[in-house]
N, C-alpha and C positions, 0 to 999 in steps of 0.2 A: 618383757613382762615375765614375772615370776611364775613358776609352775603352780598349779592349784586352781580353785574355783574363783571366778571373778564375776562381779555384777555390773551390768551396763544399764544405765538409766537414760531413757530417751524422753525428753520433755518437749511438748509442742508449745510454741510461744507465738505471739502475735495477736492482733486484734480480731475479734469475731466479726465476720461480715454480717451487717444488719439484715441483709436479704436472705441469709441462709438459716437453716434450722440448727446449726451446730458446727462443730469442727470435724474435718475428715482427715484421717492419717492412714495411708496405705503402707503397710510394713511387709517387706519381703523376707530378708534375712540379714544377719551379720556374718561377715567372713573374716576370719583371723588369717592374715597374710604374714608369712615369714620371708624376709628378704634373703635371697640366695641366688646362685647361678641357675640358669635354666637346667632342670634335671635331665638326665638321660631317660629314655623311654623305660617304662616299667617292664615292657616286653617287646620283642621285635618278631616280625613274621614276614616271610616272603610269599605267603599264601594270600595276602591281602595287599592290594595296591590302590593308589589314588588316581583319579583322573584330573589332569590339569587342562585348563581351557585358556588359550592364548588371547581370547577376547576379554577376559576378566581381570580386575585389578589385582587379584591374588596370584596372577601369573605374570602377565607382560609388564606390570608396573613394579614387579620385584626384580632384583638382580637374580640371575640364575644361581649365584652362590647362596643367597639368602633362601631362595625357594628350595633348593636341595637340602640345605641345613634344616629348614622347617620340616620337610617330609621325614628326614632322618629322626628328628626329635619326636615325631608321632609314632615311630616304630613300625610303620606300614611300608615295608620295603619291597613289596611285589612289583612286577612290571608296571610302569607308569603308562596310563592311557593319555597321550599328549595330543589334544585336539588343536589343530592349527587355526580353527575359527573361521569366521566369515568376513572379518574386517581387515586385519593388519598385515597379512602376509603378502598381499598382491602388489604388483606394480600398477598404479592408477594414474590417471591424468584428468585434469579439469576438462569437461566437455563443453564446447561452444561458449566459452566465457566472452564477455565484452568488457574490456578494461577501459576506464576513462582515460582519454589521451588527448593531448593538445600539441600544437606545433607553434614555434616562434621562428619567423623567417627574417633573417638579418639581411639588409640590402642598403644600397647607396654608398656614399663616400664618408668615411669616418676620419675626422681630424684628430690631431694630437690633443689629449686631455678631454675629449668627449667622454661622456659617462652614460652607461645603460644600467637601469635598475629592473630587476625581474622579481615580481611579487608572486609567491606561491602560498595561498592562504594568508596567514598572518606573518609569514617570513619574507624578508627581502634580501636579495643578494645582488651585488653590483659588479661592474667591470669598468675600469678606467682604460681608455684607448691610448696606446702608445704609438705615436706617429712613426711610420716606416716599418713597424713590426706587426701591427694588427690589421685585420680586415674582417669581413663578415664571417669567414670560415673560422678564423682563430677565436672570434668572440663566441660563436656557437659552441666551439670545443671547450672554451673556458667554462661556460655555464654548465655543460654536460659534466665536466670533471668536478666542478664545485658541488653540483647537486648530488652526485654519486658519492662524494666524500663526506657530506654532512647530513643528508636527509635520509630518513628511514621510510617515510610514507610514499615516496615517489622515486623513480629512477629515470635516467635520461640517456639519449644517444644523440650524436651529432653526425649529420651527413652533409658535407659541404657547409653551406650557410644556413641549413635548416636544423633547428633544435627540436627534438621530440621528447616530450615528458609523459610518462605513464604512471598511473597510480598503482600502488600495491594492494589496495583494499577498497571494498565498496561500502564499508561501514559508515554510519552516519557521522562519525567524528573525523572521517578521512575524506570529506568532500571539500575540494579546494577550488577557489576562484583564482585564475591566473591572468595577470596583466603586466605590461611593461610600462616603464616611465622614463622619458627622456627629458633631462633638465633643459630649461630655456637657454642656459648658458652654452649649450652645444653649438659649435660653429659649422660642423659638417652637415651633410644631407642624409645621414644614416637613419634608417627606419627599422622597426622591430615589431610588426603587427603579430597578434596572437590569433590563431584559428582554433576553435574548440575550447573546451574547459575540462577540468578534472572533477566532474560531477556525474552521478548516475552510475551506470554499469550493472552487470549481472554476472553471477558465477556460472550460470547455466546449470547443467547437471553436474554435481560435484563428484570428482574422483571416480570416474568410470574406469573399469578395468581396461588396461591397454595390453592386449595379447601380443603386440608386436615387440614389446620390450623383453630383452633377455639379460640375465636370467629372470624367470617369472617371479621368483621370490625377491622381495625388496631387500636393500642392504641392512636395515635395522633388524629385520626378522632373521636374516642369515647370521648376522653377528651374534644376536642373543642366543640363538639355538646352537651355534658352534660352541659357545661357552657352556651351555646347558649339557650338551652331549659329552663334552670333554669331562665335565664334573661327574656325570653318571658313570662314565668309564672308569675314572679314577677311584670312585667309591664302590665299584662292583655292582652298580645298579643298571637297570635296563628300561627301555621305553618302546612303545609302538606309537607311530605318528599317524594321526587320523586326518583325512580330508573328507568332507561331506559333499552333498550335492546342492548345497546352499552357497550363494555368493551375493554380495551386495553390489549393486550397480553394474551388472554385466553389460557388455556391449551388444544388446539385443536390438536388432534392426531387421525384422523379417520383411520379405522372404530371403533377402540376400545373406543375412547373418542371424541365425536362429540360436538363441542361447537359453530361452526360458520356456518351461513347460506351460501349457495353456489349456484352459477349459474349452468345451465346445463353443461357447459364446465368444471366444477370443480373449477372455480376461486372463492376464498372467497370474501365475501362482506366486503370491507374495505373503510373507508373514512379518509381523512387527518384531524388530530386534530389541525394543526397549531403550534404544539409544536415539533420543530425539524422534524425528519423523522417518528415520531410515528403515526401510524394509529389506529383507533378504528375499532373493528369488530362488525358486527351485529350478535347477538347471536341466535343460533338455539333453537327450542322448543323441546329439548331432555331432558332426565332424569338428566344428570349431571348439566347443567345450572339451571334446575327447582329446584333441591334440594339446590343448592348454593344460588340462588336468594331468595328462601324461608327463608333461614337462615339470609340473609341480611335484608329482610323486617322485620322479627321477631325481630332481634337485634335492629333495629331502633325503632320499636314499644316499645321495652323494655326501651330504653333510654328516649323516650318521656313520657311514663307512669311513670317512676321513677321521672321525673321532675314535675309531676302533670298535664301534658298536655294530652288532648285526643290524643291517637295515631292515627294520620291520615296519611295514606300511599297512594302515587299516583303511578299508573302504567303509566309511562310516555312513550308514543309512543311504547309500547310493542306490536309490530305488525310485520307482514311480511314486508320485505324490499320493498321500494317504487319504485325503479328504476330497469331497466333491463340492462344487458350488451349485447354484440352482439349475445349471444347464447340464451338469454331469461331471464325470471324472476328468483328470488333467492329462489326457493322452493326445491332445489335438493341436500341438504346435505345427507350424507349416512344414517343417522337415519331416516329422513323423507322418503327417497326412500324405505327403508326397511319396514317402517310402511305402506306406500301406497301399496306396493306389498302384504302385509298381509291383509289389509283392503279391497282393491279393487280387489285383485286377479290378478293384472297386474301392469305394471309400471305407474306412474303418468303421465298424459298428459303433453306435453310441452306447457307452456304458454310463449308467446313472449313479450307481452307489458302489462302495467297496465290497458289498455282498452280492453283487450281480452274479448270475450264473456264467462261469467261464466257458461252458460247453456250447454256447451259441455258435452257430455256423460250424458245428463239429470241431470246436476249439480253435478254428483257424485264426480268429482275431486275437484271442488270448495268447496263442502260441507266437503270433507275430510280435506282441508286446514283450513277452518274456525273452524271446530270442534277441530282440533289439537291446534289451538290458544286458543280457549275457555277453553279447558281442562287444558292447561298449566297454564293459569292465575287462574282458579278455584282451582287448586292444591296448588298453592302458597297461595291463600287466606285461604284455609282450614288449611294449615300448620301454618300460622300466628295466626289464630283464636284459634287453639288448644293450643297455648302458651300464647296468649294475647286476651282473648275474647272481650275486649273493643275496639279493633282496628276497624277502619272504613276505607273505600277505596274510592279513586277517580280515574276516568278514564280520562286520557289526550288523546284526539283523534284529529289528524290533518286532517282537512277536505280538505285542498288544494291538498295534495298528495293522497287523497282518494276521489277525487271529483266525485259526483254521475253522472255527465254528461260526464266527460272525462276520468275517471278511473273506469270503470264499474267493472272490475275484483277485484281491490283492495277494492272498496267500499263494495263488496259482502263478501269477505273473511276476511276483517279487521274490520268488525262490525257484529259480531254474533248476531242473532236475540234476544238473551237473554239480550244484552246490549242496545237495542233500547228503553227500558223503565226502570224506576228505580226499579219497583217491580220485584223481581226475578233476578236482575242483579248482586246482591251482591256488587254493588257500591252505595255509598251514594250521590256522586255528579258527574256531567259530566262537565269536563273542555274541551272546544273546542278551537282550534286555526286554523289559516289559513294565515300564513305570506305572502304567495305568492300573495294573493288577493290585499292587500294594498301595500306591499313592492316592488313587482316586476310588477304586472299588474297595480298598481295604480288605482284599481277599488274599490271604496268604497261601491258600491251596492253589490259586491260579499262579501266584508267584513261584511256588515250588515246581509246578508243572512246567512253567516257562524255563526255569533254570536247567532242568534236565531234558527238555524237549529235544536238543540235538542228538542225544544218544539213546533216548527211549522211544522217540517217535520218528526221528530221522536215523541215518546210518553212520553218524560220526562216532569216533571212539572218545570216551570220556576224557582221556589224557590230553586231548587237543581242544577241549571245550573250556569256555570262560563265561563268567556271569558278571554283567554290569548292573549294579543296583544304585538307586537314587536315595537321597536323604534331604529333600528340599525344604520341608517345613515341619513344625512341631507335631502335627497329627499323623505324620508318616510313620508307620510301625516298622521302621527300618532295622531296629535292633533285633526284634523278633524275626523279621525276614532274614537277617544275617544268620541267626542261629539255625533257622530251618534249612537255609541253603547250604550253610557250612557243613551240615550233617551229610550232604550228598557226596562229599569227597572231591569237589572240584579242585583242580590244581591252583587256580587263582580266582578270587572274587575281587572285582574292581569297584571302587566307590565313586559315584558321580555326584558331586565333584568335590575336589579338594577345597574350593572356596567355601562351600556350604559347611563342610566339616569345621572350618576355622570360624566362620561368621557366627554360627550357632553354638560353638563351643561344645560340640558333641563329644561324649566321653570315649576315651581310649585308655587302656586297651579294650578291644571289643570283647563282648561276652562269648563264652564257648558253650554255655548251657542256658536253658530257659528259666533262669532264676526269676522269680516273680518281680524283683525290683526292676527288671528290664521289660516287663510286659505293660503295654499301654491299655 
């Protein structure tokens, strides 16, 4: 199109709807697009990084090569906050499934040229008997080989003269009736009765975590992240890898196997994942999860170290659960109650809200809870360092749900005194977040207080502090939040999450002043 002014005429056509009062045309804008290669970023910075989430399409459904290239084109080259998620990193197994299965028992004497037909659903396969070569065992083996060679919906095994057929699926289109047919022309006395059918079945609880499998990271996750870390190293980029205290389908079977935090009424702490009917569970601070998560952290450190990166591991919101149900707070799984009885010589006090007074019983109960949290994290750190001495750790701490003014109990138990300063904490960096302040309260003063809380109200040095800010939806004043927090001089601001930045098409480069075009 030639340079200069041009006029675009938009004409609404079509027949008027007799039931309407007129025509409606909603116009947004016209955009002039110039075909070209993807441009380089207008500006690059290492003071802002993105958060990737392995649960989302914009991470695990992309190749690592494409993901790294996309991030580079944004120009936001600060340390990546790489969340391992709640779904895809674990080794899992179907729990108590019941697969439809039937058996065919071949017996009797089979004469030369006898025929056996086996019907599986609408398909029929046959066998002609060769005298002197075949018997009931070879016939069963023939059908097992035949089925496994050509069928997708079922598989088979042969043990002597017994053929066992098992279905692969319980879906409605995978329900099969199985029967045999022996022509009247057969001259032998062979029989092939069928016991059972390939109908029904149940998956049981799908894909429960199996802590007996090693390594605890599954093959697909290991391979993807091996490529990802190698690319980061080659491009001079870095990441910190985050595990949280949420897991989907943990092997919780109290009192022998305690994995899930519970409320006083025994209800487990679960939250909807948004993926079908799956819920994630908030994990308890017991020995089973501790050993398991130590293996996961150590394995991730190994992958990062093998790629030449500094193994940086984040404890992402590994805290007591933030909300109560009608019976109280979530401190009452069987393992915690037993430990409280042993430590305190009595049952743990019942806490009802996040803002309960932690000083009850001279702080004994609250101290028990925060010591249990501290020991859990310290044990994982020690286990990782024993295998990977170069590993360093980051604490992700959400201030909004542990608000010092409105959540006194949680602030007390979810921030052990050892974590209030870098020295002795065993953490290298303190990453703070508070999505409720800007995203729900729309209070930028609260957000600013949150960002500087580690060095103004705790004893961390600013150089080892980070801020994780959200940008979930259109009314979130995140650009103004970024400007305010950026003025504080933090080494790195991280954006949660990369997928929201892409899906909403939020503008980059980010503003450095409070130009009114960026104020909502």
